[in-house]
C-alpha positions, -999 to +999 in steps of 0.1 A: -447-784+509-474-765+527-511-766+517-511-730+505-485-739+478-459-718+497-425-722+481-397-734+504-362-720+498-331-740+504-301-726+521-268-744+526-249-741+559-211-743+563-213-781+565-230-782+531-263-794+547-294-780+530-319-761+552-354-755+539-371-724+552-407-712+546-420-677+539-424-668+576-389-680+584-375-660+555-393-629+567-379-634+602-343-640+589-346-609+566-358-587+595-331-599+619-304-593+592-318-559+585-318-549+621-283-564+628-267-547+597-281-513+607-265-515+641-229-505+644-224-526+675-240-557+659-218-553+628-187-551+651-198-582+670-203-601+637-168-590+626-152-601+659-171-633+662-170-645+625-147-622+606-152-590+586-162-609+555-193-621+572-208-586+574-206-584+536-220-619+534-249-607+555-254-577+532-255-599+501-278-624+518-302-596+528-303-582+492-308-617+478-337-622+502-353-589+490-342-568+519-327-533+519 
């Protein structure tokens, strides 16, 4: 835990490993997700690379992280 009592958030990856991210990292992930999901070409790339369901996973994750 950081000195300023910043709360770390745990995220699980596809292997089940837990990843702890701090406030600045959450902000970065939230902004990258927001930009990516607003871009039709990025949404298409995500669909092709990972599958269509991952676009919706991104939308849900962004909402859970307090994004738009």
